[in-house]
C-alpha positions in Angstrom: 99.3 136.7 71.9 97.9 136.4 68.4 98.4 140.2 68.0 102.2 139.7 68.2 102.2 136.7 66.0 102.4 134.0 68.7 99.8 131.4 68.5 99.5 127.6 68.5 97.0 126.0 66.4 97.0 122.2 66.2 97.6 120.8 62.7 95.0 118.1 63.1 92.4 117.1 65.6 93.4 114.3 67.9 91.9 110.9 67.0 90.7 109.5 70.4 89.2 106.1 70.8 86.4 107.1 73.2 83.4 109.3 72.7 81.4 110.9 75.4 77.8 109.6 75.7 75.9 112.7 76.8 72.9 110.7 77.9 74.8 108.2 80.1 74.5 108.6 83.8 77.7 109.3 85.8 79.1 106.5 87.9 79.3 106.9 91.6 82.7 107.8 93.0 83.2 104.9 95.3 86.8 105.7 96.3 86.4 109.4 96.7 90.0 109.9 95.8 91.2 107.8 98.8 93.7 105.4 97.2 94.8 103.8 100.5 93.6 100.6 102.0 94.2 99.0 105.4 93.6 95.5 104.0 94.9 93.7 100.9 92.4 93.3 98.0 89.8 95.6 99.5 90.4 98.4 97.0 91.9 97.9 93.5 92.3 100.3 90.7 93.2 99.9 87.0 94.3 102.0 84.1 94.7 101.4 80.4 97.4 102.8 78.2 97.6 102.9 74.4 101.1 102.8 72.9 101.6 103.5 69.3 104.1 101.2 67.6 105.4 100.7 64.0 103.1 97.7 63.4 100.0 99.1 65.1 98.8 99.9 68.6 99.5 98.1 71.9 97.0 98.4 74.7 98.3 97.6 78.2 96.1 97.5 81.3 97.3 96.8 84.9 95.4 96.3 88.1 96.9 97.7 91.3 96.1 97.0 94.9 95.7 100.1 97.1 97.1 98.3 100.1 100.7 98.2 98.9 100.6 99.4 95.3 101.4 95.9 94.0 100.6 94.9 90.5 97.9 92.3 90.8 97.4 91.6 87.1 98.3 92.9 83.7 97.0 92.3 80.2 98.1 93.4 76.8 96.5 93.3 73.4 97.8 94.3 70.0 
């Protein structure tokens, strides 16, 4: 595509907050991509999101139960 003048080159390198530790051992995959549970509170998952705002960054993390996908807890930090 570069031969016909179509290319995309990022203007800057993304500034991530995590860095890979090449010497760290991998964690065992306990869920094995099975996000269903027959009982409440037997399997829980979490995720963290970074939201850019005018006055800084907002980090939001929620904990979900795999039984009914209910939000069990949530935290935020500016």
